[in-house]
N, C-alpha and C positions, 0 to 999 in steps of 0.2 A: 414534276417529281425529280428528286435528286439522283443524278448518276445513272439513269436508266440504261444509257448506252456506253457507260464507262466500264472498261474491262477491270474487274475487281482486283486482279492480281498485280496490277501496276500501281496500286495504292499501298496502304500499309494498315496492318491490324494492330491497333493500339488500345489497350485497356490498362488503367492504373492497377497497381498491386492490390489496393484495397477493394477494387471491384472483383478482381480475380479470386480473392479470398472471401468474398461474401458467401456465406453458407446457404443463402436463399437460392443461389444459382447452381444448378447441376452442371455436369460437364457439357452436355449438348446444348442446354439453354444458354450457357455462357458462350459456347461456340457460335450460336446463332446471333447473340448480341454482338460478338466480335465482327461477324460478317456485316451486320447492319452498320456498325460504327466505321467499318472499313470503307463502306460506300460513302458515308458522310464525310469522312476525312479526305477521301480521294477527290470529292467534288468541292471541298472547302465550303460546305453548305452552312448557312446560318440556321440555327434552331429557333423555333420548331420547323420541322420539315417532314417530308415523306420519302420513304425509300422503297423501291420496287426490286424484288429478287425473283428470278425465274424459278417456277415450281419444279421444273425438271432439274435445274441446277441444284436446288436444295435437297431433292431426293437423292441425287448422286453424292453430295457432300456428306449426308448423313447415312450413307450405306444403302442406297436404294430403298429407303423407308417410304411408306405411303404418306399421303397428305395428312392423315389423322395423326401420325406420329409427329410430324413437323408442327402441326397445329397445337399439339400438347405443349411443345416447347414454347410456342408463341404465347399460349395462354398463361404460362408461368411468368413470362416476361411482363405481360399485361397485369397479372395479379399483383406484382410487386412494383408496378409503376415505371418499369424501364421503357415501355412503349405505351402510347395512349390508346391506340386502336390498331386493328389489323383487318384485312379482308383478302379474299381470294378472288381474282378476276381472270377472265379469259379461258375458263375451262382447264383441262389437264395440261395444256401447253401454255397456260397463262402465267400469272405472277402472284406472289404474296406481296401485299402492299402494307407497309408498316408506317405508322405515324409516331414520330418521336419528338418530345417536347424539350428535353434537357439532356445534358451529358450524363452518363451513368455514374460518374464519381460524385455527382450532386444528389444522387438518389437517397431519400431518407433511410431506406433499408441498408444501403451501403454504409451510411454514417453510423447506424445502430450496430451493424455487424463489426465495424472497426472497433467500437467500444467493447463489444463482447469478446472479440479476439484478443484485445490488449489485456483485458482482465483475466481471461482464462489462461493466457500464456504465462501469467504470474501467479497462478493459484498454487497453493501448497497444501497437500493432504496431511493433516496433523496426526491423524490416527489411521488405523487400518480401515480402508474404505475403497471399494472398487470405483475407479474413475468413470466407468460406463454408467453405473447407477446414478452417480452424482450428475453427470451430464444429461441424463434422461430427465431427472427432476428439474434441472436448470432449464432445459428446453421447454418444458411445460410452463414454467414460470414466465419465460420470455414471451411465449406465444400468447399469453393472457393479456399482455400490455403492448406488444410490438406495434399493432395497428394504431393504437391511440397515440403513441409517441411519434410514429411515422406521420400521422395527420398533423400533429403539432409542428413538426419540422417542415412539412410541406407548405403550411400556411404562414410560417414565420419568416421574417426577413433574415438575411444572412447574419446580421449582427446579433440577432436574437437566438441563434441556434446554440451557441455555447452554453448558456444556462440550462437549456433543455437536455443537452448531451451530458452535462455535469450531473443533473438529476438522474438521468438514465444510468450513468456510471455507478452512482451510489446504489441504485436499485439492483443492478447486476451484482455488485459486490455483496450486498445483503442477501441476495438469493443464494449465492454460492456459500456464504458463511452461516446460513440459517440453522444448520444442524450442529454448528459448533465444532465440526471436524475439519474445517478448512480455514485457511487464512489467505487473504489476497493482498498482494503488494501492488505497487505501480512502477512500471519500468522507468528508470531514471535516464535522462538524456545522457548520451555519451559525451564525456568531457572532451574539449578540443585539444587540450595539452595536458602534460603531466602536472603542471602547477595547479590546475583547477581540481585535480583529484584530491589534494589535501586541503583545499579551501572551497568546500561546497557552498553554493549560494544560499543565503538564508531566505526562506520563503515564508509568506504568511500562511498560517495553518487555519483550517476551518474551525469555526467556533464549536461545532458539534463534534465532540471527541469520538462519538460512535462511528463517524465516517472516516476516521483516521486509519491509514494503512501502516504497515511496518516502516516504510520509508519516512512517513510523516512522524511516527513516534521517534524514529532515529533523528530526524531534524530537530524535534523538540528537545531531545536529550542533549544534542550538540549545542543548541542555543543556551540551555540552562547551564551546561558545563562551562561555557564561555563566560556567562554572567558570574558564576561562582568563583572561577579560577582566573579569569582574565586571559586565558589561553585557548588555543584551538585544539580540539581533540582529533587525533589521527583517525581517518576513515578506513585505513588499510587494516588487513588482518594482523592481529598480534602474533609475533613470532613465538611467544611463549604458549599462548592458548590456541592459536590457529583460528581465532574468531574475529569477525568484523563487528562494528557497533550494531549493525542490523541483526547479526547472529545473537548478540547479547539481548537485544529486544525480544527476539523469538524465545529465548530462555525465560525471560520475564513473562511473556505470554503463556508459555507452557506451565510456569509456576502457578498461574491463576486460572488455568484452563477449566477447572471444576467450578469456577464461580458462575453465578447466573449471568446469562448473556448480556443483559442490560447493564450489569455492573462491571463486566470484565474490563473494558477499555478505560472507563473512568477510574477504576482502581489502579490500572497500570500507570496512568498519568499521576495519580496521587503518590504511587510508589516511587516514581522518579523524583518528585518533589521531596518526599520524605527521605530518600537516599542521601540527598545533598545536605539535609538537616542533620542526619545521624552520622554522616561521614564527610564533614567539611575538610577542606584542604589543610594539611599540617606539614611540618617538616618531614614527616615520615609517611604520610598518606596522601595519595592523589586519587580523587573520586572518579576513576575511569569507568567506562562501561563494563570493562572486564572484571573490575572489583564488584560492581553491582550484580553481575551475573553469578558471583560466587554463591554457593548454596547456603552457607552460613549467613552471609550478608542478606540474601533474599529473605530468610526467615527472621532475621533481626529487624529488618525494616517492616516486614509484615506485622511483627509483634508490636512495633511502635504504632502502626496504623490502628491496631485493635485496642491497645491499652493507653496510648499516649505517653508511654514511658520511653524516654530517649535512651538509646543504646550507649553505654559508656565504653569509649575506646580503650584499648589495652594500656596505652601509655598513660591515660588519665587515671586508670585504676592503679597503675604502678606508682604514680605520683602520690595518690591518696594513701596507698599502703606505706610508702616511704615517709610521708608526713606523720602517719600514726606511729610508725616505728621511732621517728625522731622524738615525738612527744613522750612516748613511753620511756625512751632512753634518758631524756631530760629529767623526768620524774625519778627514775632510778638513781641518777647521779645526785639529785638533790637529797634523796634519802640517805645515800652513802655519805655525803658531806655532812649532813645533820648528825648522823651516827658518829662520824669521826670527831666532829666539833664537840659533842656532848660526852665523848668517851671519858670515863674516870670520875664523873660527877656522881654525887650521892643523890638519892631520890629527893631529899629536901632542897638541895642545891638546884636540881633540875627544875623543881616546881617554881623556885624563886626566879630562875632564869626565864621560864616560860611566862610567869606573871609579869616580869619586867618588860618583856617584849610586847605583851598584850597591852600594858599600860602606855607604852610609848606610841602604840598605834592609836 
């Protein structure tokens, strides 16, 4: 057994942050896991291995609790696979013996919890809703599938875990967004320098628009903007509007919030495409995200999606109006010239003049 005679406080208590933030572990069960891993770390043991801890020592560490209490913490660790087995040996002055197969950061429930924490940290309540009631419903949804996903992760090779976690991430997002009162983004990696802030990396977007988050819609808009204008769109907040591109995407989402859930995100994507059709770059117009989020523009583009009638820009209408005015002025001038030319002629002379012009034609 590992470290039976090693004094534990000469070692080190080391658990990664994702393990410490795993909501399957309570404070005392996490503390017990830390003590077990401390003994493994101190002995530089190869896993799988066994760790023995004095029952008297554990009672003392947990506030002179009886064996039943410590046993409950142990059962929780076993329930979620942090230890394989445990036993009590040697009576009241004996030991708890734990069998551990892998490091806790590789535990399937830690991996699932990491996904859940990342999604919930980026959730936004779009309408008045109590966070506690939302989290209760979310917990029920997660508990229905967590053991299935954990089993898939446990039996999968390390290279096969990413697709499973991606599928779980989509499930978690859909569970939170199911009532249409929340929207979930994805935390963007912190840029290494200031230059990368204005030049975000173009990433491949999922084929399924329903799985897109706000940052993915933002990325799509930025890509389309560059295709249409040949320029990069600023990702910083506009000094005039105080909004970033993602804020404008949220305005677009809010504009269509009453739509049927299955049509909401596909409609948002169509709207972005239609925006560049209705507001192409000109000498006076730049199709920025801030223009798209304008209330009049939102309704103009929505009208185009419903009717297929392209919105006529103001300068185009002005040109048409000017053209009409020019044509009307030309006709009036011709009438004045004809009147002046024929001035002083008798009716018979005028008829002869008109007949002569007709014959020449």
